[in-house]
C-alpha positions as CSV (number, residue, x, y, z in Angstrom):
1,M,-78.3,9.6,28.5
2,A,-77.0,6.1,27.8
3,L,-73.5,5.9,26.2
4,R,-73.2,5.3,22.4
5,Y,-69.6,5.8,21.9
6,L,-66.1,5.6,23.5
7,I,-63.2,8.1,22.8
8,G,-59.2,7.5,23.6
9,V,-57.3,10.4,23.8
10,D,-53.5,10.7,23.8
11,G,-52.3,14.2,24.2
12,G,-48.8,15.9,24.3
13,G,-46.7,19.1,23.8
14,S,-46.2,17.9,20.3
15,G,-49.5,16.3,18.8
16,T,-52.6,14.3,19.9
17,R,-54.0,11.3,18.9
18,L,-57.7,10.1,19.3
19,C,-59.6,7.1,18.6
20,L,-63.5,6.5,18.3
21,A,-64.9,3.5,19.3
22,D,-68.2,1.8,19.8
23,T,-69.4,0.4,23.5
24,Q,-67.3,-2.6,23.3
25,G,-64.0,-0.9,22.5
26,H,-64.1,-1.7,18.8
27,I,-62.0,1.1,17.3
28,L,-63.9,2.7,14.3
29,T,-61.6,5.5,13.2
30,T,-58.5,7.5,14.5
31,Q,-57.5,10.8,14.3
32,T,-54.2,12.8,14.7
33,G,-54.0,16.8,15.3
34,G,-52.0,19.6,17.4
35,P,-50.9,19.3,21.0
36,S,-53.1,19.3,23.8
37,A,-50.7,19.5,26.8
38,L,-52.0,21.6,29.5
39,G,-49.1,23.3,30.0
40,Q,-49.8,24.8,26.7
41,G,-53.3,26.3,27.7
42,I,-56.4,24.6,28.9
43,E,-58.7,26.1,25.9
44,A,-56.2,25.2,23.3
45,A,-56.2,21.8,24.5
46,W,-60.1,21.6,24.4
47,Q,-59.9,22.9,21.1
48,T,-57.5,20.4,19.8
49,I,-59.5,17.7,21.1
50,T,-63.2,18.5,20.5
51,G,-62.0,19.4,16.7
52,L,-60.6,15.9,16.4
53,C,-63.8,14.3,17.9
54,Q,-65.7,16.3,15.2
55,Q,-63.5,14.8,12.5
56,A,-63.6,11.4,13.9
57,F,-67.5,11.5,13.7
58,N,-67.8,13.4,10.3
59,Q,-65.6,10.6,9.0
60,Q,-67.9,8.0,10.2
61,H,-71.1,10.3,9.0
62,L,-72.2,10.4,12.5
63,T,-73.3,13.3,14.8
64,F,-71.1,14.5,17.6
65,N,-72.9,14.7,20.9
66,P,-70.6,14.7,23.7
67,A,-73.3,13.8,26.1
68,E,-73.8,10.3,24.3
69,C,-69.7,9.9,24.7
70,G,-67.6,8.5,27.2
71,I,-64.0,9.8,26.9
72,G,-60.7,8.6,28.4
73,L,-57.8,11.0,28.1
74,G,-54.2,10.4,29.1
75,L,-52.6,14.0,28.7
76,S,-49.2,15.6,29.4
77,G,-49.6,18.1,32.3
78,V,-52.2,16.2,34.4
79,H,-49.9,15.9,37.1
80,N,-50.6,19.5,38.1
81,P,-53.9,19.4,39.9
82,Q,-54.7,23.0,39.2
83,W,-54.4,22.2,35.5
84,A,-56.3,19.0,36.0
85,H,-59.0,20.6,37.4
86,A,-59.3,23.6,35.2
87,F,-59.6,21.0,32.3
88,Q,-62.2,19.1,33.9
89,V,-64.1,22.1,34.7
90,R,-64.2,23.2,31.0
91,A,-65.3,19.8,29.6
92,P,-68.0,20.1,26.9
93,G,-70.7,18.1,28.7
94,F,-69.4,14.3,28.2
95,G,-71.5,11.7,29.3
96,H,-68.6,10.2,31.3
97,L,-64.8,11.6,31.5
98,Q,-61.8,9.9,33.0
99,L,-58.6,11.9,32.9
100,D,-55.0,10.7,33.8
101,T,-51.3,11.2,32.8
102,D,-50.2,10.0,29.7
103,A,-47.5,8.1,31.4
104,F,-50.5,6.0,33.1
105,T,-52.3,5.7,29.7
106,T,-48.9,4.5,28.2
107,L,-49.1,1.7,30.8
108,L,-52.3,0.5,30.3
109,G,-51.9,0.2,26.4
110,A,-48.4,-1.6,26.7
111,H,-50.0,-4.2,29.0
112,A,-53.6,-4.0,27.7
113,G,-55.0,-3.0,31.1
114,A,-53.3,-5.7,33.0
115,P,-50.5,-5.3,36.1
116,G,-47.2,-4.3,34.6
117,A,-44.5,-1.5,34.5
118,V,-43.3,0.6,31.9
119,V,-40.7,3.1,31.2
120,A,-41.0,5.8,28.8
121,I,-38.1,7.7,27.3
122,G,-38.7,10.4,24.8
123,T,-37.9,14.0,25.0
124,G,-38.4,13.5,28.8
125,S,-38.6,10.3,30.8
126,V,-41.1,8.9,33.3
127,G,-41.9,5.1,34.9
128,E,-45.3,4.0,35.9
129,A,-46.2,0.6,37.8
130,L,-49.8,-1.0,38.4
131,Y,-49.5,-3.6,40.7
132,A,-52.0,-6.9,41.3
133,D,-53.8,-5.1,44.2
134,G,-54.7,-2.1,41.9
135,S,-52.5,0.2,43.4
136,R,-49.9,2.3,41.2
137,R,-46.5,4.1,41.5
138,G,-44.9,6.8,39.2
139,V,-41.2,7.5,39.5
140,G,-39.1,10.2,37.5
141,G,-40.8,12.7,35.2
142,W,-39.5,15.6,37.4
143,G,-38.7,17.7,34.3
144,W,-35.9,18.2,31.6
145,T,-34.0,21.0,34.0
146,S,-33.3,18.9,36.7
147,G,-34.5,15.6,36.0
148,D,-35.7,13.2,33.0
149,E,-32.6,11.2,33.1
150,A,-31.9,9.0,29.9
151,S,-34.4,11.1,27.9
152,G,-33.7,13.3,24.5
153,A,-33.4,16.4,26.6
154,W,-31.0,14.9,28.9
155,L,-28.6,13.5,26.5
156,G,-28.8,16.7,24.8
157,K,-27.8,18.8,27.6
158,H,-24.9,16.4,28.6
159,A,-24.0,17.1,24.7
160,S,-24.2,20.5,24.9
161,A,-22.1,20.8,28.2
162,R,-19.4,18.7,26.6
163,T,-19.2,20.8,23.6
164,Q,-18.8,24.2,25.8
165,K,-15.9,22.3,27.5
166,A,-14.3,21.3,24.3
167,L,-15.1,25.1,22.9
168,D,-13.0,26.3,25.9
169,G,-10.1,23.8,25.8
170,R,-11.0,22.3,29.0
171,L,-11.6,19.2,27.5
172,P,-10.4,17.7,23.9
173,D,-12.5,18.5,20.9
174,G,-14.0,15.4,19.3
175,P,-16.8,14.0,16.8
176,L,-19.6,15.0,18.9
177,A,-18.9,18.3,19.9
178,A,-18.0,19.2,16.2
179,A,-21.5,17.7,15.3
180,V,-23.4,19.7,17.9
181,I,-21.7,22.9,16.7
182,Q,-22.5,22.1,13.2
183,H,-26.4,21.3,14.4
184,C,-26.3,24.6,16.1
185,G,-24.9,26.9,13.2
186,G,-21.5,26.3,12.9
187,S,-19.7,28.6,15.1
188,A,-19.2,29.2,18.8
189,D,-21.1,32.5,18.3
190,H,-24.1,30.7,16.6
191,F,-23.7,28.0,19.5
192,M,-24.1,30.5,22.2
193,A,-27.2,32.0,20.5
194,W,-28.7,28.5,20.3
195,L,-28.1,28.0,24.0
196,G,-30.2,31.3,24.8
197,E,-33.1,30.0,22.7
198,A,-33.1,26.3,23.7
199,D,-35.9,24.4,25.3
200,Q,-36.4,20.8,25.8
201,N,-37.5,20.2,22.4
202,A,-34.3,21.8,21.1
203,Y,-32.1,19.7,23.1
204,A,-33.7,16.5,22.4
205,Q,-32.8,17.2,19.0
206,L,-29.1,16.6,19.9
207,A,-29.8,13.2,21.1
208,P,-29.3,11.5,17.8
209,L,-26.1,13.2,17.8
210,V,-24.9,11.2,20.7
211,L,-26.2,8.0,19.3
212,Q,-24.6,8.5,16.0
213,H,-20.8,9.1,17.5
214,S,-21.1,6.1,20.0
215,D,-18.3,4.6,18.2
216,D,-16.1,7.5,17.4
217,D,-16.4,9.9,20.3
218,T,-14.9,9.1,23.9
219,H,-17.7,10.8,25.6
220,A,-20.9,9.6,23.7
221,R,-20.4,5.8,24.6
222,P,-20.1,6.5,28.6
223,L,-23.0,9.0,28.2
224,L,-25.2,6.3,26.7
225,Q,-24.0,3.5,29.2
226,Q,-25.2,6.1,32.0
227,A,-28.5,6.6,30.2
228,G,-29.0,2.7,30.3
229,Q,-28.0,2.7,34.1
230,E,-30.8,5.4,34.6
231,V,-33.5,3.2,32.8
232,A,-32.5,0.5,34.9
233,L,-32.6,2.6,38.2
234,L,-36.2,3.7,37.0
235,A,-37.3,0.0,36.6
236,Q,-35.9,-1.2,39.8
237,A,-37.6,1.6,41.8
238,L,-41.2,0.4,40.1
239,D,-40.4,-3.4,40.6
240,P,-37.5,-4.2,42.9
241,E,-38.1,-7.9,42.8
242,G,-38.6,-7.8,38.9
243,T,-41.6,-9.5,39.0
244,L,-43.8,-7.4,36.8
245,P,-43.8,-7.4,32.9
246,L,-41.9,-4.5,31.6
247,A,-42.2,-2.5,28.5
248,L,-40.0,0.2,27.2
249,C,-41.7,2.8,25.4
250,G,-41.1,6.4,23.7
251,G,-38.9,7.5,20.7
252,L,-35.7,6.5,22.1
253,A,-36.8,3.2,23.5
254,Q,-35.5,1.2,20.6
255,A,-32.2,3.3,20.2
256,L,-31.4,2.9,23.8
257,T,-32.4,-0.7,24.4
258,P,-28.7,-2.0,23.4
259,W,-27.2,0.3,26.1
260,L,-29.4,-1.4,28.9
261,P,-27.7,-3.8,31.6
262,E,-28.0,-7.2,29.9
263,A,-30.4,-8.5,32.7
264,L,-33.0,-5.6,32.2
265,R,-32.8,-5.9,28.5
266,Q,-33.7,-9.7,28.9
267,R,-36.9,-8.8,30.8
268,I,-38.4,-6.2,28.5
269,R,-41.4,-7.2,26.6
270,P,-43.3,-5.6,23.5
271,A,-45.7,-3.1,24.3
272,Q,-49.3,-4.5,23.5
273,G,-50.7,-1.1,22.4
274,D,-50.0,2.6,23.1
275,S,-51.1,5.4,25.2
276,M,-54.1,6.2,23.0
277,Q,-55.3,2.8,23.3
278,G,-54.5,2.6,27.2
279,A,-56.8,6.1,27.2
280,L,-59.4,3.7,25.6
281,I,-59.2,1.1,28.1
282,L,-59.3,3.8,30.7
283,I,-62.9,4.9,29.7
284,Q,-63.8,1.1,29.1
285,K,-62.9,0.4,32.9
286,A,-64.9,3.3,34.4
287,C,-68.1,2.5,32.2
């Protein structure tokens, strides 16, 4: 059956964005919904995505027939081959399906499908590059427990560690530690309870406190400078010669830009599009 529509999907742990387009890539409508990260369940991801597809077609007074649609998806969790396989096996009969990481669709969107590099800094962190010969490379993205340098979770973990030492008297108290304790309940006991429940999203909520106290806390400024250096290392690993256009994306991109080394800051170019648009480019290239 000939394709009549294209769909682009950007899915993560906090939400999903979907666009419906004609076969020329002209977007007809966009929809937003709940999470579709593969790590939160394959069936749940498909329920979210197909539900948004139905909403998009209803909004345009069209009938949703997956067989008439090509769908491109950039989803969190695709790096796990078992999850990716299980997701594709359960696909509800789309005419064409292209699946990749949300990092790669972010790259495609940022440079409109052309060669380039991107470092995405949000709750986690990851870098991707697409080279002129069509090859690609990813760096970082190893997870918040031991990696994801410069990310919100990484900043939050360091702020938490600084606060623990301040409470013990191993380091002097300061405005950042006081702000962390207040955020986590206002006392050492509440902070301990918070630590017992905290996940990457909880740690990432401490990142704004680090930024807020960059001028009045002796720990916050060096931590942000270190974050800037970590972003530079990701960019250098992707493009040692510094010849590719580079975009910095994600929820912390703007806030961390002033903390980047000057040479790297001069290289950064605004992203031309986002991960949802990159997912649409992904399926356009395949059809």
